[in-house]
N, C-alpha and C positions, 0 to 999 in steps of 0.2 A: 496437437493442443493448442488452443489460444494462448499466446504469451502474454500475462497480465501483471508482472512483475511489478513495474512502476506504476502504470496506470491504476491499479486496485489500490496502492497506497495514495495515490492523488485523489480517488474517488473518495476515500476515507476522510481527507483532509477537507475536501469539499463539503461533504455532509456535516462535518464538524462546525465548519463555518456557517452553514445553512441554520444548524440548530441553535448556534449561539447568537447569530446576528440579531441585534436590536432594532433594525430599520422598521420591523412592522410589530405591531404589539402581538404576544402569543395568542390572545382570544381572537384575533382577526385572521389567523391562519390554521388551515387544517392541521392536526398532527400526523396524517398521512401524506406523502408525496410520491408521485410517480415522474419519470421523464425519461430522457434519452440522452447519452454523451458521447463524444469522440475522444479518444486519445491517440497522441502519436508518442512513440517511444523508440529510442535506440536501445537494442539489446546488447550486452557485452558478449554473449555466447557467440562462438565462431560461426559466421557466415549467416546469423539470423538477420541481421541489419535492422532497419527502420519498418515499423509497422502502424498502420492507421487501423484502429480497433474500434467498433461501435460497442457501446456499454450500456445497458439497461440501468435506470436508476430507479430505486425503491427505498423509501425510508418511512420510519414511524417514530414519533417522539411522545411517549406516554410519561407519567408521573414517574415511575420507576424503570419500566423496560423501555428500551429503545433499539431500533434496527437501522442501520446506515450502510446501505450498498452490502459488503461482504463482512461487516461486524454487528454482533448483538451483544446487548450488555443490560446489566441489572444494575441501577444505582441503590448503594446501600446508605451512602451519605450524599445528601445534595443541598448545598446552601449557597448563599449569593457569593461565596468567594471559593469554596472547595467541592470537589466532587470526587466519589471513590465507588468503583464501578467493578463488578466481575464481568470479564468479557469472554467472548469465543470468536474468533476471526479465522476465516477462510485464508489459506496460503496458496497462491498460484505460481510461487517460484517453481524453477525446475524447467524441463525441456522433454520433449519427444525427440529421440535420436534421429528418427527417419524424417520427421515434419519439419523440425526446427534447426537443424544443425547442417552444415555445409560440409560434405565427406572430404571435399578438396581441401578445404582451409584445414580440418582435422588432421588430416595426412601430413600437410605441411608443417603442423605443430607436432608431429610425430606420434598421432593417436589414430590408431584403427577404428573406424565407427563400428564395425562389426563387434567389436569386443566390448562395447560401451552397453549401458543400461540406461532406461529413462529415469529421470529424477521426478517422482510424482508429487501430485498436489496432496495437501494436508489441511489440518484444522488445529488451530492453536487455541489454548485457553490461559487465563491470567487475571490480571487485574490492571485497572487503569485508574489514575489519579490525575486531576486537574485543579491548579489554582489559578484564580483570575483576579484582577484588581486593576488599578490605575495604572500599574506598571506593566501590564500586558498579560498573556496568558502562558502557563508553563504547563506541560503535559508530560507525563510518565507513562509508560506501558512495561509491564514484564509479563512475559509470555512463554510458555512452554509447548512443545510438539505433541498434542494429544494422540494423535494418529500414529506415532513412532515412525514416521517416514525417515526423520533424520535423527530423532531422539534429542534433538538441542533446544536451546533458550534463545530469547531475543529480549533484548532491554532497548527501549527507545525513548530519548529525551528529546522534546522539542519546545522552542520559545517563539511565541507570535505577538505581534504588537498591533491590534486592530485599529485602522484609519478609517474614518468616514470620508468617502470619496465619491463624488456624483451620484448621491441617494443611495448608494451601496456601502459595503465594508470592504477595504483591502488590508490584507495581513500579511506583511513580511513576515518570513519565517526562517529560522536556523535551527539546527539540531544533529543529532547524530544517532547511529544505531548500532548497537554491539550484538554480535553473534557469537554464540559459543563455538568452540572448536567443533563439535559434532555437527551442528548446522552448516558452517561454513565448508567443513569436509565433505558433506553429502552435496552439497549444490554445486561447489566449485573445485572439488578435490575428485580424485579417483577412488572407486570402492575396492574393497579388499578383493573382491570377487573378480573385478575387472584386473586387478594388479596380478591376481593368479592365473589370468589367462594371457597376460604379457603386456598389459598397458602399463606404462611408466607410472610409478608411485608419486603421488602428489596430494599432500595434505596441508592447505593453507593455516590450519588452526583458527583460534579465536581471531576475529577481526572487527575494527570499527569503522564505520563508514559515516563520514559528516556530509550533512546537505544543506543547501539553502534555496529559498523558492519564495513564491508569493500565492496566496489564494484570494480570490474574489467571490462575493456573495452580493446580488442585488435583487430586492423584489421586484416584480414587473406586475404592479396592481395588485389585487387582493389574492390572487391564487397562483401566479407564475413566478419563478424565480430563476435567474442566472448564475450559474456557479461555473468556476473555472480555477487553473492553478498552472503554474510553472514551477519546474524544480530541476535540480541539477544535483548529482550525488558524486563526489570524488572517492573513486574507488582505490583502496589501499593497495599496496604492491602484492600483497599475498593472494589477491584475488585477480590483477591485472597478469600475473606471472603464471597463472593457471593455463595448462594446455587446451581447456575448454574455451578459453576467451580468445577473442581476436587480438592478434599482435598490435601494439600500439595503443590499445585502450587505456585510458586513464579516467575516464568518468562516464556517466549516463545522464542523459537530459529527457524530459517529458514533458508534455503539455497536455492539458485536459480541460474540456469545456463542454457544458450540458446545459439544458433547460429541465426545469421540474415544475410540476403542477400539483398545487394541493387537492386533494380530492377526498370524498365520502365513501367508504366501501358500501355496495350494496345492500350487506346484511344488517348496516347500521342504519341506512335509510328507511328500512321497514319499521323502526321502532317508534 
């Protein structure tokens, strides 16, 4: 399985920046966007290391409905300073034991890889809120696992302050993400069925992960856009002490850069 934990989050940030950037008037740009990006991330999981991953970009910004990469939303409230949306977001956290993890490192952590199960992808649903003004932008998301992979919940709070730089928008970002015990136990703990096979019992419980970074958006003419971001997450001890994680890990960094082009779908051109 392709590991997309942090790159997916970064793509969502980049699409948010593209959607909000005032560098070009909305009437001048298509609500549809398509492009390609590359992400470099270091995974905390044992032996997974650093990956360079190509990511297709697809976005749509309508009056109510929008789609940004792995996130779809419906705006119930949309004013100049406040937005409230229902959300559905794909979750790519987790791993395939055989493809992603290093058996030797797991063994040094006291874990027999043959006794582990994959941690699967899922779909979260919930709500998102955003406040914007002269003081910056504040975003809050409350999500729950709709596929019952972990049965857990996530809450994330993020603040950004957009700055006009070089014809684009540079947004420094700080925030934190909270995972419920069920979610953290599924992705970074050991499962009950694994413990029954002889794996050490480890459950991190609820965790909060702070992060900081920067996103960038710049229009390139009428149809093209450049998007990018950098992000560093400081992992809590409950995660770094997990036997599924590389020893000595204390954080995780990612870089994302891509280009997107506005376009008109073929079925609309016929009208």
